[in-house]
N, C-alpha and C positions, 0 to 999 in steps of 0.2 A: 335148698340149693336153687330151685326154680326161681325163687324170689331174687336171689343174687344175680342170676343170669339175666332175668328181665330188667333188673335195676341197672346193671352196668351197661347193657346194650342201649337202654333208653338214654342214659347219661352221655354215652359216646355219640349217639345219634344227634342229640342236641348240640354237642360240642362241634361235631363235623359240619352240621348245617350252618352254625353261626360263623365258623371260620370261612366256609365256602362263600357265604353271603358277603363277608367283609372283603375277601380276595376278589370277588367279581365286581364289587362296588369300586374298589381301588382308590378310595378317597384318602385324604391325609390323616395320619395318626397323631401328628404333632404340628402345631401351627403357631406362627408368630405374626401378630397383627399390630401394625404401627399406624396410629391415627384413627379416624372414624371407622368402626367395624363395617359399616355399610359401604363405605368407599375408602378403604385403607390406602395410606400413602405407600406402605410397604406390606406385602403379604408373602410369607414363606410357609410352605406346607411340605411335610416330609412323611413318608411311610416306607415300609420295606418294598413297596411296589412302585414308588415314584417320587419325584421331587418337582416342586414348582416354586417360582419366585416371581412376583409381580411388583413393579414399581409404577405407581400412579395408574394402575389398571392395565399396564402393558407388560409383556413378558420381559423379565430382567436378565434371565439366564437361559441360555440354550443348552439343553442336555446333550452331551456327546453321545454318538451312536453306541459306543461300547457300554456306557452307563445305562442307556435306555434298554439295551439287550439284557443287562444284568437285572434290571428292575422287572423286565418281562419274564425272565427265567424264574425270579423269586416268586412272582405272582403265580406262574404256572405250577411251580412246585407246591406252593401253599394250597392251590385249588386241587391239585392231584392228591396231596396228603389228606385234605378234607374229604374228597370224594371217596377215597379208599376206606376212611373211617365210616362214612355213611353206608357204603356197601357192606362192610363187615357187620355193622349193627343190624342191617336189614336181612342179611343172609344167616339168620340164627341157626338154621338147620344144617348148615355146611360145617363139617369138622375143621376146615381150614380157615373159616371166617375170622377167627381171632388173630390170624397172622396179618390181617389187613389193618389192624389198629396200630396207631403210631402216636408219638407225642408232639407232632408238629404244632397243634393248636397251643401247646404250652411253651415250646421253645421259641416260636416266632415272636409273640408279644413280649415275652420275658427278655429275649435277646435285644429286641428293639428298645425297650426301656433302659436297659443297661447301656447300650450304645448311645442313646439320646442324652443321658446324664453325663456320660464320659465326653461326648462331643461338646456339650454345653460348657463343660468345665475346661476343656483343653483347646478346642478350635478357636474360640474368640481371642484368647491370649496369644495363640500362635499367629493368627491373622494380624493382630495388632502389632506384634513384634516385627512381622514382615512388612507391614504397611504403616509406618508411623503417622502418615497423614490421616489414616482411618481412626487412629487413636485420638488425634486432635479433633477430628470431626465429630466423633461419638464416643466420648470418654467413658461412658457407663454402658457400652455395648455388651460386655460380658454378663451384666446383670439381666439384660433384656432377653437373653436366649435360654436362661435356666427354666426348665419346665415348671409351670405353675407359679410364675412371677408376674407382677404387673406394676405399673407405675408410669413414669415419664422417661422417655429416651431424650436425653439432652443433646442437641445438635449445636455445635459452635458455628456461627454464621461466617466467621472470618475466612475460613478456607473456601467457602462457597461464593460470597459476594464481597469479600474484603471489607466487611463492616463489623465493628465490635458488637457483640450481643449473642444471645442464645435463643434457641427455639425448642420448647419442650413439647414433645408429642406423646400422647398416651399410648402405651403398648400393653399387650396381653400375650403371654406365652402359655400354652396349655396343651395337654393331651385331649384329643377330640373324642366324641362318642364312639367313633369307629375303633379307636384303640381300646376303650373300655369293653366294647363288645368282644373284641379279640381276646382281651384278658379274661373275660368271663368264659369264653370258649376254652382257654387254657386251664382255668380252674375246674371246669366240668371234665375236661380230658384227664386231669390228674385224679379227680374223684372216680372216674370210670376205671382208670388203671388200678386204683386201690381196691375197688369193688371186684374187679376181675381177678386180681391176685388172691383176694379172700375167697372167691368162688372156686379158684383152682385148688387152694389148700383144703377147702371143704370136700371137693371131689376126690382129692388124693386120700383124705382120711377115710372116706366112705369106701373107696376101692381097696384100701389097705388098713382095715380096722385093727 
């Protein structure tokens, strides 16, 4: 039983520390880079804690205050959830320490991945239907925002300069290392929960043979 107790608390501790580090860092979990990665023509970064879009090195989208507040709240909740897990793992001698554990390290990256794929499938088509000129400018835009895709984003020059021709820009869409660290945190959290449930069953059997 002591082995179970030590194991699940160590796993929870690692999970909480990883999520806390990712939340405090606040970097993008998914990014779209169009053009030279060193100096992209277009960069879009998204995470549960923020959004940024740059066009030719300058900010392309100004985040509304309400959305900024939501991102800040999400970041604070993730940091709080991670902090309580760390506290619960360290306070092994307290009978109420298990109540500090939660599944936020699992739900945050999993929910983000589901939303990222859903947004990649639905939003570009919705945007293109609302803005036909965007569909004319970048006909293969839906392909460029699918996570883990790469190739060339074709731009029709006619809407821009009234000249026939196309410009192909290399693009890369991917989940970043921050996302994978968060996902590892979620996997460790799930492992900690399984071990803690097993420890609870062992304790119950020993108390009621």
